[in-house]
N, C-alpha and C positions, 0 to 999 in steps of 0.2 A: 503494498499498500505506497508505504514513503517512495519507493521507486516511481511510482504513477503519481504521484503531488509533485515532486520532483519536476518528471517532465512537462508537465502543465506545467509551472510554473516556469519553467527554459523557452517552454512553446510561447507561453506571454511574453515574457520577454523579448522575444528574438520577433514576436508578430509586433510588439512596440516598436522595436526597434528599427523593423523594417519601414513601419509606417510613417516614422520622423524621417528616415531617411528618402522615402517616396515625397513627403510634404516637403523638404527640402529641394530634390533635386528637381522637383514641378513648379518652384518659385524660381528657377535660374532658366535664362530662355538663353539660346544657342544662334541670337541672329549673329549675321559673316559681318553686317557693319560695326556692331559695338563689338563685338571679338577684335576687328581689324584696328577699333579705335586702341582698344589697351594695348594690343601687339606692336602697334605701330610707335618704333624708338621714338619720330620726334614728338610725339605727344606726353611722352617722360616727362618733359619740362614746359608744361602747358597748363595752366591756371585758368579756368572759367567762372566766372560770376554775374550773375544777373542783377539789375537794378543796382545800379554803383553809384555811389556819389565819392567824387575824391577830393578832399584838401587841398591846397598849395599854399606853404603859411614859410614867412620869412620874418625870423624874431619872434616867433610865437605870434605873430599877426596875419590875418587872411589877406592869401593873394588872391587866390580862386577858388571857387566851387566849378568843378567838372562832373555832370551827371549825363551817364550813359545807361542804356537798358540793357546792352551785353557788354562785357569786358573779357579780354583775352590778356592773359599774362604771359611771355615766353622768357624765360631765363635761359636759355642756351644761347651761345654766342654772343651779341651785342643784344642785351635785354631790351624789351619795346614791350608796352602797353599797350592793342590794339582794341578800338570800339567800332567795330563792323557795323553796327545799326543805326548809327550816329552819336552825336552826343548833342549837348549843351552846355556852355560855360559861361559864370558869370565873374567878371573882374572887380576888386575892390583897391581900393584907395587907402592910404596910412590909416584912414579915422574908418578902417573897414566899411562903407558905404560903396554900393554897388555904383561902379559906373561905368561900366561897358558889358554887353552881352552878345556871345557868338552862339552860333548853332551851323551845323553841319553834319552831310550824311556819312560821313566817316572820319576815321581820326586815328591815327597812330605816334606814341610816345616813344621816344626813345631815350633811356635812362641815363646813360653817362652823359650823352649832349646835352639833356633837358630842353629839348626840343621836341614840337610838337608838330606836325602836320594834319592837315584838315584838307577834305576834298568833299566835292558834289555840295551845291546848292548854299556855298560860304554865305553867311548873314554875319557882317558885324552891325550892330548899334550902339553910337555912344550915349555920354548922358544926356546931350542936346537933342538929340534923335535922329543926326548924322546915322545915314546906313552906307554899307559896303557889301555890293555884291560881287561875288568872283565867284571860281572852281575849285581854286587852292590857295590856302594860307598857310604859312608857317609862324610860328609863335615858339621865339628864344626865349624864353623862361629867363636865362638868368641875366639878360639885356632890357628884358620888359619892352621887347619889340616885334613888331608884325611884320611880315615880307611875303611879297608875292612877286610871279614875275608873267603871271597872265593878267588876262583882260579885267578889267575892273570896273564899275559903275556905281556912282558914289552922289549919293542924293540928301541934300542941302532942304533947307526953306526956302532957299533963294533958286537953286541951279542942282541940276542932274550933271555930272561931269565921267564922260566915259574916256579910256586911258589905257597903257597896259605896263603893267606893274605899278607896284606901291610901298612903300616904306612906311610904317608907322609906329608910333608909340604903342606902349599893351594897351590903354584906354581908348583908343584911335581919338583923341582929342588934337592931335598934332598930328598932318600926314603928308606926302608928298607923291604924288602920281609921277609917276618915273616917263612916262612920254602918252602927254595929253591928246587923244583924239579928236574931242569935240565937247562944246559946253552948250547946255540948253538952259536958256533963263528961265525960272518959274515965275517971274513976274510980270 
């Protein structure tokens, strides 16, 4: 009789273990795309985050705030942070008051050079309401400077200026168009 109970107890434990194993295995998937993602060496040094806010400070003072729906950080080679689904950036003065706004469809920030390149329907608006439209813009964080060699359109309350290339301070309050193509008066 003891042998019979022992066998039933062992069978019961084996069935329980089998059930747990089957449950664990059924929770796993073998989707080739997901497996490849983990097996691909280049993805080992990638971090993905959604709905991200990045704060840039200098001497404990807020310099800029960047929001992005998706951020990919790559730490292999020259590390960079990519914002493939667009971004919005707010720039702040020494009193931490917002003085400019930037929006773009794509962004990439290079960690060592502290430079961010934005592309696709780039819009910059300063505190006076002047706006810049271009397809590519580079923000040099250490120099508090914006630059592009692409066509630009600047709209102020009095005129629209078209040109190629632009250099500006970070808050877009002082700028220079490198090659003015035309000016349209709005008065």
